[in-house]
All heavy atoms as a GROMACS GRO file, in nm:
protein
  582
    1MET      N    1  11.501 -12.850  -3.561
    1MET     CA    2  11.373 -12.775  -3.575
    1MET      C    3  11.415 -12.646  -3.633
    1MET      O    4  11.507 -12.572  -3.583
    1MET     CB    5  11.301 -12.776  -3.441
    1MET     CG    6  11.177 -12.693  -3.452
    1MET     SD    7  11.084 -12.713  -3.283
    1MET     CE    8  10.931 -12.663  -3.322
    2ALA      N    9  11.346 -12.586  -3.720
    2ALA     CA   10  11.375 -12.451  -3.774
    2ALA      C   11  11.328 -12.348  -3.676
    2ALA      O   12  11.228 -12.362  -3.606
    2ALA     CB   13  11.298 -12.437  -3.906
    3GLU      N   14  11.407 -12.245  -3.670
    3GLU     CA   15  11.381 -12.129  -3.595
    3GLU      C   16  11.267 -12.054  -3.654
    3GLU      O   17  11.268 -12.012  -3.778
    3GLU     CB   18  11.494 -12.045  -3.578
    3GLU     CG   19  11.489 -11.938  -3.471
    3GLU     CD   20  11.638 -11.876  -3.431
    3GLU    OE1   21  11.732 -11.942  -3.444
    3GLU    OE2   22  11.630 -11.760  -3.412
    4ASP      N   23  11.177 -12.005  -3.581
    4ASP     CA   24  11.070 -11.922  -3.620
    4ASP      C   25  11.100 -11.776  -3.626
    4ASP      O   26  11.085 -11.705  -3.535
    4ASP     CB   27  10.932 -11.950  -3.532
    4ASP     CG   28  10.815 -11.878  -3.581
    4ASP    OD1   29  10.817 -11.809  -3.700
    4ASP    OD2   30  10.717 -11.874  -3.518
    5THR      N   31  11.148 -11.739  -3.750
    5THR     CA   32  11.190 -11.588  -3.766
    5THR      C   33  11.081 -11.492  -3.767
    5THR      O   34  11.096 -11.384  -3.733
    5THR     CB   35  11.262 -11.592  -3.889
    5THR    OG1   36  11.196 -11.613  -4.003
    5THR    CG2   37  11.400 -11.669  -3.888
    6ALA      N   38  10.956 -11.549  -3.776
    6ALA     CA   39  10.845 -11.456  -3.776
    6ALA      C   40  10.814 -11.394  -3.641
    6ALA      O   41  10.771 -11.294  -3.623
    6ALA     CB   42  10.719 -11.520  -3.826
    7SER      N   43  10.857 -11.475  -3.538
    7SER     CA   44  10.828 -11.432  -3.403
    7SER      C   45  10.941 -11.350  -3.363
    7SER      O   46  10.932 -11.290  -3.241
    7SER     CB   47  10.804 -11.556  -3.310
    7SER     OG   48  10.936 -11.628  -3.304
    8GLN      N   49  11.042 -11.319  -3.432
    8GLN     CA   50  11.161 -11.250  -3.390
    8GLN      C   51  11.130 -11.099  -3.442
    8GLN      O   52  11.118 -11.084  -3.560
    8GLN     CB   53  11.283 -11.290  -3.436
    8GLN     CG   54  11.330 -11.430  -3.368
    8GLN     CD   55  11.462 -11.486  -3.418
    8GLN    OE1   56  11.528 -11.424  -3.515
    8GLN    NE2   57  11.503 -11.590  -3.367
    9VAL      N   58  11.140 -11.017  -3.348
    9VAL     CA   59  11.115 -10.869  -3.384
    9VAL      C   60  11.236 -10.796  -3.350
    9VAL      O   61  11.284 -10.792  -3.242
    9VAL     CB   62  10.978 -10.819  -3.313
    9VAL    CG1   63  10.974 -10.665  -3.345
    9VAL    CG2   64  10.858 -10.885  -3.346
   10GLU      N   65  11.284 -10.719  -3.453
   10GLU     CA   66  11.410 -10.636  -3.427
   10GLU      C   67  11.364 -10.505  -3.352
   10GLU      O   68  11.273 -10.440  -3.397
   10GLU     CB   69  11.471 -10.596  -3.564
   10GLU     CG   70  11.592 -10.524  -3.545
   10GLU     CD   71  11.668 -10.516  -3.673
   10GLU    OE1   72  11.638 -10.572  -3.780
   10GLU    OE2   73  11.770 -10.423  -3.675
   11LEU      N   74  11.419 -10.484  -3.244
   11LEU     CA   75  11.390 -10.364  -3.158
   11LEU      C   76  11.481 -10.248  -3.159
   11LEU      O   77  11.605 -10.266  -3.208
   11LEU     CB   78  11.376 -10.413  -3.007
   11LEU     CG   79  11.273 -10.526  -2.982
   11LEU    CD1   80  11.280 -10.563  -2.829
   11LEU    CD2   81  11.144 -10.473  -3.014
   12MET      N   82  11.438 -10.136  -3.130
   12MET     CA   83  11.526 -10.017  -3.128
   12MET      C   84  11.485  -9.946  -2.991
   12MET      O   85  11.378  -9.981  -2.928
   12MET     CB   86  11.499  -9.921  -3.241
   12MET     CG   87  11.361  -9.865  -3.252
   12MET     SD   88  11.348  -9.754  -3.399
   12MET     CE   89  11.174  -9.719  -3.399
   13THR      N   90  11.577  -9.865  -2.943
   13THR     CA   91  11.551  -9.796  -2.828
   13THR      C   92  11.515  -9.655  -2.855
   13THR      O   93  11.595  -9.585  -2.928
   13THR     CB   94  11.671  -9.789  -2.730
   13THR    OG1   95  11.706  -9.928  -2.714
   13THR    CG2   96  11.649  -9.723  -2.592
   14ILE      N   97  11.392  -9.603  -2.793
   14ILE     CA   98  11.358  -9.465  -2.802
   14ILE      C   99  11.364  -9.409  -2.656
   14ILE      O  100  11.350  -9.490  -2.565
   14ILE     CB  101  11.217  -9.439  -2.878
   14ILE    CG1  102  11.100  -9.499  -2.793
   14ILE    CG2  103  11.233  -9.495  -3.012
   14ILE    CD1  104  10.978  -9.467  -2.833
   15VAL      N  105  11.337  -9.275  -2.650
   15VAL     CA  106  11.321  -9.211  -2.519
   15VAL      C  107  11.186  -9.140  -2.518
   15VAL      O  108  11.166  -9.051  -2.599
   15VAL     CB  109  11.446  -9.113  -2.486
   15VAL    CG1  110  11.415  -9.043  -2.352
   15VAL    CG2  111  11.578  -9.190  -2.482
   16ALA      N  112  11.100  -9.181  -2.428
   16ALA     CA  113  10.969  -9.140  -2.435
   16ALA      C  114  10.948  -9.073  -2.298
   16ALA      O  115  10.956  -9.136  -2.195
   16ALA     CB  116  10.857  -9.246  -2.461
   17ASN      N  117  10.924  -8.943  -2.283
   17ASN     CA  118  10.900  -8.879  -2.156
   17ASN      C  119  11.019  -8.906  -2.065
   17ASN      O  120  10.990  -8.930  -1.943
   17ASN     CB  121  10.766  -8.916  -2.100
   17ASN     CG  122  10.641  -8.845  -2.177
   17ASN    OD1  123  10.674  -8.782  -2.264
   17ASN    ND2  124  10.522  -8.857  -2.122
   18GLY      N  125  11.133  -8.906  -2.118
   18GLY     CA  126  11.255  -8.915  -2.036
   18GLY      C  127  11.290  -9.064  -1.993
   18GLY      O  128  11.404  -9.081  -1.931
   19GLN      N  129  11.210  -9.168  -2.045
   19GLN     CA  130  11.238  -9.308  -2.013
   19GLN      C  131  11.275  -9.386  -2.140
   19GLN      O  132  11.201  -9.364  -2.236
   19GLN     CB  133  11.112  -9.372  -1.941
   19GLN     CG  134  11.081  -9.301  -1.808
   19GLN     CD  135  11.181  -9.318  -1.703
   19GLN    OE1  136  11.232  -9.418  -1.677
   19GLN    NE2  137  11.215  -9.215  -1.620
   20PRO      N  138  11.369  -9.479  -2.123
   20PRO     CA  139  11.407  -9.557  -2.245
   20PRO      C  140  11.298  -9.655  -2.269
   20PRO      O  141  11.237  -9.722  -2.170
   20PRO     CB  142  11.539  -9.617  -2.215
   20PRO     CG  143  11.548  -9.621  -2.058
   20PRO     CD  144  11.466  -9.498  -2.014
   21TRP      N  145  11.260  -9.683  -2.390
   21TRP     CA  146  11.169  -9.788  -2.432
   21TRP      C  147  11.217  -9.863  -2.545
   21TRP      O  148  11.286  -9.823  -2.638
   21TRP     CB  149  11.034  -9.718  -2.475
   21TRP     CG  150  10.958  -9.659  -2.373
   21TRP    CD1  151  10.970  -9.547  -2.314
   21TRP    CD2  152  10.835  -9.720  -2.302
   21TRP    NE1  153  10.878  -9.511  -2.212
   21TRP    CE2  154  10.797  -9.624  -2.213
   21TRP    CE3  155  10.772  -9.842  -2.310
   21TRP    CZ2  156  10.685  -9.643  -2.123
   21TRP    CZ3  157  10.666  -9.858  -2.226
   21TRP    CH2  158  10.614  -9.770  -2.142
   22HIS      N  159  11.194  -9.999  -2.554
   22HIS     CA  160  11.230 -10.073  -2.667
   22HIS      C  161  11.105 -10.106  -2.740
   22HIS      O  162  11.006 -10.165  -2.689
   22HIS     CB  163  11.288 -10.210  -2.607
   22HIS     CG  164  11.418 -10.180  -2.532
   22HIS    ND1  165  11.535 -10.149  -2.581
   22HIS    CD2  166  11.431 -10.207  -2.395
   22HIS    CE1  167  11.614 -10.133  -2.487
   22HIS    NE2  168  11.561 -10.171  -2.376
   23VAL      N  169  11.104 -10.064  -2.862
   23VAL     CA  170  10.989 -10.082  -2.958
   23VAL      C  171  11.038 -10.140  -3.084
   23VAL      O  172  11.152 -10.133  -3.124
   23VAL     CB  173  10.928  -9.943  -2.980
   23VAL    CG1  174  10.878  -9.876  -2.861
   23VAL    CG2  175  11.028  -9.844  -3.054
   24PRO      N  176  10.949 -10.201  -3.152
   24PRO     CA  177  10.975 -10.269  -3.281
   24PRO      C  178  11.026 -10.158  -3.385
   24PRO      O  179  10.974 -10.047  -3.390
   24PRO     CB  180  10.856 -10.343  -3.326
   24PRO     CG  181  10.773 -10.351  -3.209
   24PRO     CD  182  10.813 -10.240  -3.118
   25ARG      N  183  11.126 -10.197  -3.467
   25ARG     CA  184  11.167 -10.105  -3.571
   25ARG      C  185  11.046 -10.082  -3.665
   25ARG      O  186  10.957 -10.170  -3.671
   25ARG     CB  187  11.282 -10.164  -3.649
   25ARG     CG  188  11.414 -10.164  -3.567
   25ARG     CD  189  11.534 -10.164  -3.662
   25ARG     NE  190  11.644 -10.171  -3.590
   25ARG     CZ  191  11.704 -10.061  -3.521
   25ARG    NH1  192  11.664  -9.943  -3.555
   25ARG    NH2  193  11.824 -10.081  -3.457
   26GLU      N  194  11.039  -9.967  -3.729
   26GLU     CA  195  10.935  -9.923  -3.805
   26GLU      C  196  10.812  -9.885  -3.740
   26GLU      O  197  10.701  -9.856  -3.792
   26GLU     CB  198  10.905 -10.037  -3.917
   26GLU     CG  199  11.019 -10.074  -3.997
   26GLU     CD  200  11.080  -9.969  -4.091
   26GLU    OE1  201  11.006  -9.885  -4.132
   26GLU    OE2  202  11.195  -9.962  -4.082
   27SER      N  203  10.811  -9.877  -3.599
   27SER     CA  204  10.701  -9.829  -3.520
   27SER      C  205  10.664  -9.684  -3.551
   27SER      O  206  10.766  -9.609  -3.579
   27SER     CB  207  10.722  -9.845  -3.378
   27SER     OG  208  10.726  -9.975  -3.332
   28THR      N  209  10.541  -9.654  -3.554
   28THR     CA  210  10.500  -9.518  -3.554
   28THR      C  211  10.453  -9.462  -3.422
   28THR      O  212  10.442  -9.543  -3.331
   28THR     CB  213  10.373  -9.513  -3.660
   28THR    OG1  214  10.259  -9.581  -3.606
   28THR    CG2  215  10.409  -9.562  -3.800
   29ILE      N  216  10.423  -9.342  -3.418
   29ILE     CA  217  10.365  -9.274  -3.301
   29ILE      C  218  10.241  -9.354  -3.263
   29ILE      O  219  10.218  -9.388  -3.148
   29ILE     CB  220  10.348  -9.111  -3.313
   29ILE    CG1  221  10.494  -9.057  -3.327
   29ILE    CG2  222  10.268  -9.065  -3.187
   29ILE    CD1  223  10.466  -8.901  -3.347
   30ALA      N  224  10.149  -9.374  -3.357
   30ALA     CA  225  10.029  -9.444  -3.336
   30ALA      C  226  10.043  -9.580  -3.277
   30ALA      O  227   9.985  -9.627  -3.186
   30ALA     CB  228   9.942  -9.462  -3.459
   31ASP      N  229  10.151  -9.652  -3.334
   31ASP     CA  230  10.183  -9.798  -3.270
   31ASP      C  231  10.221  -9.773  -3.125
   31ASP      O  232  10.186  -9.852  -3.055
   31ASP     CB  233  10.296  -9.851  -3.351
   31ASP     CG  234  10.273  -9.875  -3.505
   31ASP    OD1  235  10.153  -9.899  -3.534
   31ASP    OD2  236  10.369  -9.881  -3.583
   32PHE      N  237  10.299  -9.676  -3.100
   32PHE     CA  238  10.350  -9.662  -2.963
   32PHE      C  239  10.242  -9.625  -2.874
   32PHE      O  240  10.227  -9.678  -2.762
   32PHE     CB  241  10.463  -9.560  -2.959
   32PHE     CG  242  10.521  -9.552  -2.820
   32PHE    CD1  243  10.600  -9.650  -2.753
   32PHE    CD2  244  10.527  -9.432  -2.752
   32PHE    CE1  245  10.662  -9.658  -2.645
   32PHE    CE2  246  10.586  -9.432  -2.622
   32PHE     CZ  247  10.648  -9.532  -2.566
   33LEU      N  248  10.156  -9.533  -2.913
   33LEU     CA  249  10.033  -9.505  -2.827
   33LEU      C  250   9.946  -9.633  -2.804
   33LEU      O  251   9.902  -9.644  -2.684
   33LEU     CB  252   9.956  -9.395  -2.900
   33LEU     CG  253  10.022  -9.248  -2.908
   33LEU    CD1  254   9.923  -9.164  -2.980
   33LEU    CD2  255  10.064  -9.205  -2.777
   34GLY      N  256   9.938  -9.706  -2.911
   34GLY     CA  257   9.859  -9.834  -2.889
   34GLY      C  258   9.918  -9.921  -2.794
   34GLY      O  259   9.849  -9.993  -2.692
   35GLN      N  260  10.070  -9.934  -2.786
   35GLN     CA  261  10.134 -10.011  -2.692
   35GLN      C  262  10.109  -9.957  -2.546
   35GLN      O  263  10.100 -10.046  -2.458
   35GLN     CB  264  10.280  -9.998  -2.724
   35GLN     CG  265  10.367 -10.099  -2.660
   35GLN     CD  266  10.508 -10.084  -2.706
   35GLN    OE1  267  10.544 -10.023  -2.809
   35GLN    NE2  268  10.603 -10.135  -2.629
   36LEU      N  269  10.079  -9.829  -2.534
   36LEU     CA  270  10.066  -9.774  -2.399
   36LEU      C  271   9.917  -9.761  -2.366
   36LEU      O  272   9.876  -9.716  -2.265
   36LEU     CB  273  10.118  -9.630  -2.395
   36LEU     CG  274  10.266  -9.622  -2.425
   36LEU    CD1  275  10.306  -9.472  -2.413
   36LEU    CD2  276  10.342  -9.699  -2.316
   37ALA      N  277   9.832  -9.809  -2.458
   37ALA     CA  278   9.681  -9.812  -2.449
   37ALA      C  279   9.636  -9.661  -2.425
   37ALA      O  280   9.548  -9.632  -2.341
   37ALA     CB  281   9.628  -9.890  -2.326
   38LEU      N  282   9.694  -9.568  -2.498
   38LEU     CA  283   9.643  -9.428  -2.497
   38LEU      C  284   9.576  -9.403  -2.627
   38LEU      O  285   9.592  -9.446  -2.726
   38LEU     CB  286   9.776  -9.337  -2.491
   38LEU     CG  287   9.867  -9.333  -2.367
   38LEU    CD1  288   9.984  -9.247  -2.391
   38LEU    CD2  289   9.776  -9.279  -2.245
   39THR      N  290   9.470  -9.314  -2.607
   39THR     CA  291   9.382  -9.275  -2.716
   39THR      C  292   9.449  -9.156  -2.793
   39THR      O  293   9.475  -9.042  -2.724
   39THR     CB  294   9.245  -9.228  -2.657
   39THR    OG1  295   9.195  -9.330  -2.587
   39THR    CG2  296   9.140  -9.186  -2.765
   40PRO      N  297   9.472  -9.169  -2.919
   40PRO     CA  298   9.540  -9.050  -2.988
   40PRO      C  299   9.478  -8.918  -2.979
   40PRO      O  300   9.539  -8.825  -2.981
   40PRO     CB  301   9.546  -9.113  -3.133
   40PRO     CG  302   9.544  -9.252  -3.130
   40PRO     CD  303   9.458  -9.284  -2.996
   41GLY      N  304   9.338  -8.923  -2.979
   41GLY     CA  305   9.269  -8.792  -2.969
   41GLY      C  306   9.300  -8.710  -2.848
   41GLY      O  307   9.251  -8.596  -2.828
   42ARG      N  308   9.350  -8.783  -2.744
   42ARG     CA  309   9.383  -8.713  -2.620
   42ARG      C  310   9.515  -8.701  -2.594
   42ARG      O  311   9.567  -8.661  -2.482
   42ARG     CB  312   9.324  -8.796  -2.499
   42ARG     CG  313   9.167  -8.820  -2.507
   42ARG     CD  314   9.116  -8.889  -2.388
   42ARG     NE  315   8.987  -8.848  -2.363
   42ARG     CZ  316   8.939  -8.747  -2.273
   42ARG    NH1  317   9.037  -8.680  -2.221
   42ARG    NH2  318   8.819  -8.721  -2.258
   43VAL      N  319   9.609  -8.702  -2.694
   43VAL     CA  320   9.754  -8.688  -2.671
   43VAL      C  321   9.808  -8.586  -2.765
   43VAL      O  322   9.766  -8.569  -2.892
   43VAL     CB  323   9.817  -8.834  -2.711
   43VAL    CG1  324   9.967  -8.821  -2.711
   43VAL    CG2  325   9.760  -8.937  -2.611
   44VAL      N  326   9.899  -8.503  -2.710
   44VAL     CA  327   9.979  -8.426  -2.784
   44VAL      C  328  10.132  -8.487  -2.800
   44VAL      O  329  10.178  -8.530  -2.691
   44VAL     CB  330   9.998  -8.271  -2.720
   44VAL    CG1  331  10.096  -8.199  -2.797
   44VAL    CG2  332   9.861  -8.214  -2.725
   45ALA      N  333  10.185  -8.505  -2.912
   45ALA     CA  334  10.320  -8.553  -2.920
   45ALA      C  335  10.422  -8.466  -2.987
   45ALA      O  336  10.377  -8.389  -3.086
   45ALA     CB  337  10.300  -8.687  -3.017
   46MET      N  338  10.534  -8.464  -2.939
   46MET     CA  339  10.651  -8.390  -2.973
   46MET      C  340  10.755  -8.480  -3.018
   46MET      O  341  10.808  -8.561  -2.914
   46MET     CB  342  10.684  -8.279  -2.883
   46MET     CG  343  10.780  -8.186  -2.944
   46MET     SD  344  10.822  -8.027  -2.851
   46MET     CE  345  10.825  -8.083  -2.688
   47LEU      N  346  10.805  -8.502  -3.136
   47LEU     CA  347  10.917  -8.582  -3.168
   47LEU      C  348  11.022  -8.498  -3.199
   47LEU      O  349  11.031  -8.420  -3.297
   47LEU     CB  350  10.856  -8.661  -3.299
   47LEU     CG  351  10.965  -8.771  -3.354
   47LEU    CD1  352  11.000  -8.881  -3.239
   47LEU    CD2  353  10.914  -8.846  -3.462
   48ASP      N  354  11.139  -8.521  -3.119
   48ASP     CA  355  11.261  -8.449  -3.139
   48ASP      C  356  11.236  -8.299  -3.140
   48ASP      O  357  11.302  -8.239  -3.231
   48ASP     CB  358  11.342  -8.500  -3.264
   48ASP     CG  359  11.376  -8.643  -3.252
   48ASP    OD1  360  11.424  -8.687  -3.133
   48ASP    OD2  361  11.389  -8.731  -3.356
   49GLY      N  362  11.158  -8.264  -3.056
   49GLY     CA  363  11.140  -8.107  -3.052
   49GLY      C  364  11.027  -8.058  -3.138
   49GLY      O  365  11.016  -7.936  -3.135
   50VAL      N  366  10.958  -8.141  -3.222
   50VAL     CA  367  10.868  -8.092  -3.324
   50VAL      C  368  10.738  -8.152  -3.294
   50VAL      O  369  10.725  -8.269  -3.285
   50VAL     CB  370  10.915  -8.110  -3.471
   50VAL    CG1  371  10.806  -8.080  -3.569
   50VAL    CG2  372  11.055  -8.052  -3.502
   51ILE      N  373  10.627  -8.061  -3.273
   51ILE     CA  374  10.492  -8.106  -3.246
   51ILE      C  375  10.441  -8.182  -3.370
   51ILE      O  376  10.462  -8.130  -3.480
   51ILE     CB  377  10.395  -8.001  -3.207
   51ILE    CG1  378  10.439  -7.944  -3.066
   51ILE    CG2  379  10.258  -8.054  -3.212
   51ILE    CD1  380  10.363  -7.830  -3.022
   52VAL      N  381  10.391  -8.301  -3.358
   52VAL     CA  382  10.342  -8.377  -3.475
   52VAL      C  383  10.182  -8.366  -3.458
   52VAL      O  384  10.127  -8.406  -3.357
   52VAL     CB  385  10.383  -8.520  -3.446
   52VAL    CG1  386  10.315  -8.607  -3.575
   52VAL    CG2  387  10.528  -8.546  -3.457
   53PRO      N  388  10.119  -8.324  -3.570
   53PRO     CA  389   9.970  -8.327  -3.580
   53PRO      C  390   9.912  -8.455  -3.562
   53PRO      O  391   9.973  -8.564  -3.613
   53PRO     CB  392   9.944  -8.272  -3.723
   53PRO     CG  393  10.083  -8.208  -3.763
   53PRO     CD  394  10.178  -8.280  -3.702
   54ARG      N  395   9.813  -8.468  -3.492
   54ARG     CA  396   9.742  -8.600  -3.462
   54ARG      C  397   9.720  -8.686  -3.587
   54ARG      O  398   9.731  -8.802  -3.592
   54ARG     CB  399   9.616  -8.590  -3.376
   54ARG     CG  400   9.632  -8.559  -3.244
   54ARG     CD  401   9.499  -8.561  -3.170
   54ARG     NE  402   9.514  -8.503  -3.042
   54ARG     CZ  403   9.491  -8.369  -3.016
   54ARG    NH1  404   9.445  -8.288  -3.110
   54ARG    NH2  405   9.516  -8.323  -2.901
   55GLU      N  406   9.686  -8.619  -3.693
   55GLU     CA  407   9.638  -8.681  -3.818
   55GLU      C  408   9.760  -8.742  -3.888
   55GLU      O  409   9.757  -8.828  -3.984
   55GLU     CB  410   9.567  -8.591  -3.918
   55GLU     CG  411   9.644  -8.472  -3.954
   55GLU     CD  412   9.630  -8.358  -3.871
   55GLU    OE1  413   9.562  -8.353  -3.754
   55GLU    OE2  414   9.670  -8.245  -3.904
   56ARG      N  415   9.891  -8.722  -3.823
   56ARG     CA  416  10.000  -8.772  -3.882
   56ARG      C  417  10.073  -8.883  -3.788
   56ARG      O  418  10.182  -8.933  -3.828
   56ARG     CB  419  10.104  -8.672  -3.912
   56ARG     CG  420  10.054  -8.564  -4.013
   56ARG     CD  421  10.157  -8.481  -4.084
   56ARG     NE  422  10.267  -8.554  -4.143
   56ARG     CZ  423  10.389  -8.511  -4.147
   56ARG    NH1  424  10.419  -8.393  -4.103
   56ARG    NH2  425  10.487  -8.572  -4.184
   57PHE      N  426  10.006  -8.917  -3.686
   57PHE     CA  427  10.054  -9.011  -3.584
   57PHE      C  428  10.086  -9.147  -3.658
   57PHE      O  429  10.176  -9.213  -3.631
   57PHE     CB  430   9.967  -9.030  -3.476
   57PHE     CG  431   9.966  -8.929  -3.368
   57PHE    CD1  432  10.042  -8.809  -3.370
   57PHE    CD2  433   9.902  -8.944  -3.243
   57PHE    CE1  434  10.043  -8.709  -3.279
   57PHE    CE2  435   9.880  -8.845  -3.156
   57PHE     CZ  436   9.957  -8.723  -3.166
   58ALA      N  437   9.979  -9.195  -3.735
   58ALA     CA  438   9.997  -9.331  -3.815
   58ALA      C  439  10.105  -9.338  -3.906
   58ALA      O  440  10.157  -9.441  -3.945
   58ALA     CB  441   9.866  -9.356  -3.856
   59GLU      N  442  10.155  -9.217  -3.963
   59GLU     CA  443  10.253  -9.220  -4.075
   59GLU      C  444  10.382  -9.177  -4.013
   59GLU      O  445  10.488  -9.183  -4.092
   59GLU     CB  446  10.206  -9.126  -4.181
   59GLU     CG  447  10.189  -8.987  -4.152
   59GLU     CD  448  10.136  -8.897  -4.266
   59GLU    OE1  449  10.030  -8.939  -4.294
   59GLU    OE2  450  10.200  -8.799  -4.295
   60THR      N  451  10.389  -9.122  -3.892
   60THR     CA  452  10.524  -9.072  -3.843
   60THR      C  453  10.610  -9.180  -3.780
   60THR      O  454  10.561  -9.228  -3.670
   60THR     CB  455  10.496  -8.946  -3.747
   60THR    OG1  456  10.428  -8.850  -3.819
   60THR    CG2  457  10.636  -8.891  -3.697
   61ARG      N  458  10.705  -9.224  -3.830
   61ARG     CA  459  10.783  -9.328  -3.780
   61ARG      C  460  10.877  -9.275  -3.682
   61ARG      O  461  10.947  -9.178  -3.685
   61ARG     CB  462  10.870  -9.394  -3.903
   61ARG     CG  463  10.777  -9.463  -4.005
   61ARG     CD  464  10.844  -9.580  -4.044
   61ARG     NE  465  10.761  -9.653  -4.150
   61ARG     CZ  466  10.659  -9.731  -4.127
   61ARG    NH1  467  10.631  -9.766  -4.000
   61ARG    NH2  468  10.580  -9.783  -4.227
   62LEU      N  469  10.908  -9.365  -3.576
   62LEU     CA  470  11.005  -9.337  -3.472
   62LEU      C  471  11.125  -9.395  -3.525
   62LEU      O  472  11.143  -9.474  -3.622
   62LEU     CB  473  10.953  -9.418  -3.343
   62LEU     CG  474  10.832  -9.374  -3.284
   62LEU    CD1  475  10.786  -9.463  -3.170
   62LEU    CD2  476  10.820  -9.237  -3.248
   63HIS      N  477  11.248  -9.337  -3.464
   63HIS     CA  478  11.386  -9.398  -3.513
   63HIS      C  479  11.461  -9.413  -3.393
   63HIS      O  480  11.437  -9.357  -3.282
   63HIS     CB  481  11.440  -9.304  -3.616
   63HIS     CG  482  11.450  -9.151  -3.558
   63HIS    ND1  483  11.346  -9.070  -3.576
   63HIS    CD2  484  11.545  -9.094  -3.503
   63HIS    CE1  485  11.392  -8.943  -3.518
   63HIS    NE2  486  11.505  -8.966  -3.466
   64GLU      N  487  11.553  -9.486  -3.409
   64GLU     CA  488  11.658  -9.513  -3.295
   64GLU      C  489  11.704  -9.398  -3.234
   64GLU      O  490  11.750  -9.298  -3.303
   64GLU     CB  491  11.783  -9.597  -3.358
   64GLU     CG  492  11.891  -9.623  -3.253
   64GLU     CD  493  11.845  -9.744  -3.168
   64GLU    OE1  494  11.782  -9.846  -3.205
   64GLU    OE2  495  11.869  -9.728  -3.039
   65GLY      N  496  11.690  -9.391  -3.099
   65GLY     CA  497  11.739  -9.280  -3.027
   65GLY      C  498  11.650  -9.144  -3.018
   65GLY      O  499  11.686  -9.052  -2.964
   66CYS      N  500  11.541  -9.166  -3.093
   66CYS     CA  501  11.445  -9.041  -3.092
   66CYS      C  502  11.395  -9.002  -2.950
   66CYS      O  503  11.389  -9.086  -2.872
   66CYS     CB  504  11.342  -9.063  -3.195
   66CYS     SG  505  11.220  -9.168  -3.147
   67ARG      N  506  11.363  -8.881  -2.938
   67ARG     CA  507  11.303  -8.835  -2.818
   67ARG      C  508  11.165  -8.805  -2.847
   67ARG      O  509  11.124  -8.725  -2.924
   67ARG     CB  510  11.378  -8.708  -2.765
   67ARG     CG  511  11.525  -8.744  -2.729
   67ARG     CD  512  11.570  -8.631  -2.643
   67ARG     NE  513  11.674  -8.670  -2.560
   67ARG     CZ  514  11.685  -8.750  -2.456
   67ARG    NH1  515  11.568  -8.807  -2.413
   67ARG    NH2  516  11.782  -8.768  -2.379
   68LEU      N  517  11.066  -8.872  -2.768
   68LEU     CA  518  10.927  -8.839  -2.788
   68LEU      C  519  10.863  -8.795  -2.651
   68LEU      O  520  10.898  -8.850  -2.561
   68LEU     CB  521  10.862  -8.980  -2.828
   68LEU     CG  522  10.708  -8.975  -2.862
   68LEU    CD1  523  10.682  -8.891  -2.977
   68LEU    CD2  524  10.663  -9.120  -2.870
   69GLU      N  525  10.801  -8.688  -2.649
   69GLU     CA  526  10.734  -8.629  -2.535
   69GLU      C  527  10.576  -8.648  -2.567
   69GLU      O  528  10.532  -8.597  -2.677
   69GLU     CB  529  10.775  -8.488  -2.519
   69GLU     CG  530  10.915  -8.460  -2.482
   69GLU     CD  531  10.958  -8.529  -2.362
   69GLU    OE1  532  10.874  -8.528  -2.266
   69GLU    OE2  533  11.068  -8.583  -2.359
   70LEU      N  534  10.508  -8.704  -2.477
   70LEU     CA  535  10.366  -8.730  -2.487
   70LEU      C  536  10.299  -8.653  -2.370
   70LEU      O  537  10.342  -8.672  -2.254
   70LEU     CB  538  10.327  -8.876  -2.489
   70LEU     CG  539  10.403  -8.953  -2.590
   70LEU    CD1  540  10.368  -9.107  -2.565
   70LEU    CD2  541  10.352  -8.914  -2.728
   71VAL      N  542  10.193  -8.580  -2.393
   71VAL     CA  543  10.126  -8.520  -2.306
   71VAL      C  544   9.981  -8.560  -2.321
   71VAL      O  545   9.923  -8.546  -2.434
   71VAL     CB  546  10.129  -8.361  -2.313
   71VAL    CG1  547  10.042  -8.289  -2.198
   71VAL    CG2  548  10.265  -8.316  -2.286
   72THR      N  549   9.906  -8.609  -2.215
   72THR     CA  550   9.787  -8.649  -2.223
   72THR      C  551   9.688  -8.549  -2.166
   72THR      O  552   9.718  -8.490  -2.071
   72THR     CB  553   9.746  -8.775  -2.160
   72THR    OG1  554   9.786  -8.760  -2.028
   72THR    CG2  555   9.825  -8.890  -2.224
   73MET      N  556   9.572  -8.513  -2.241
   73MET     CA  557   9.477  -8.430  -2.195
   73MET      C  558   9.376  -8.487  -2.104
   73MET      O  559   9.324  -8.600  -2.141
   73MET     CB  560   9.417  -8.350  -2.313
   73MET     CG  561   9.515  -8.269  -2.385
   73MET     SD  562   9.441  -8.167  -2.511
   73MET     CE  563   9.482  -8.279  -2.646
   74VAL      N  564   9.344  -8.445  -2.000
   74VAL     CA  565   9.239  -8.490  -1.911
   74VAL      C  566   9.121  -8.383  -1.901
   74VAL      O  567   9.142  -8.266  -1.871
   74VAL     CB  568   9.298  -8.497  -1.765
   74VAL    CG1  569   9.204  -8.565  -1.674
   74VAL    CG2  570   9.420  -8.603  -1.786
   75GLY      N  571   9.012  -8.445  -1.922
   75GLY     CA  572   8.884  -8.352  -1.891
   75GLY      C  573   8.841  -8.345  -1.756
   75GLY      O  574   8.883  -8.427  -1.674
   76GLY      N  575   8.773  -8.246  -1.721
   76GLY     CA  576   8.715  -8.238  -1.580
   76GLY      C  577   8.682  -8.084  -1.555
   76GLY      O  578   8.711  -8.001  -1.637
   77GLY      N  579   8.650  -8.065  -1.440
   77GLY     CA  580   8.616  -7.928  -1.409
   77GLY      C  581   8.641  -7.895  -1.260
   77GLY      O  582   8.686  -7.961  -1.174
   0.00000   0.00000   0.00000
């Protein structure tokens, strides 16, 4: 039986908020936020020490060993 290569995803390791995560290669910040079920409009992201504007989450790729810091904003009073 032929091995289904479409189901095999090559992973890389990133560090998000101090914890290691295994994510598919070519993942973007938006992809990772989706994996965490976070709404991009409520998140501030810093990739390798640089704040990434929200409008660039979908185009900003993560890379092996990168450091991603995510801060979620919570409304209330």
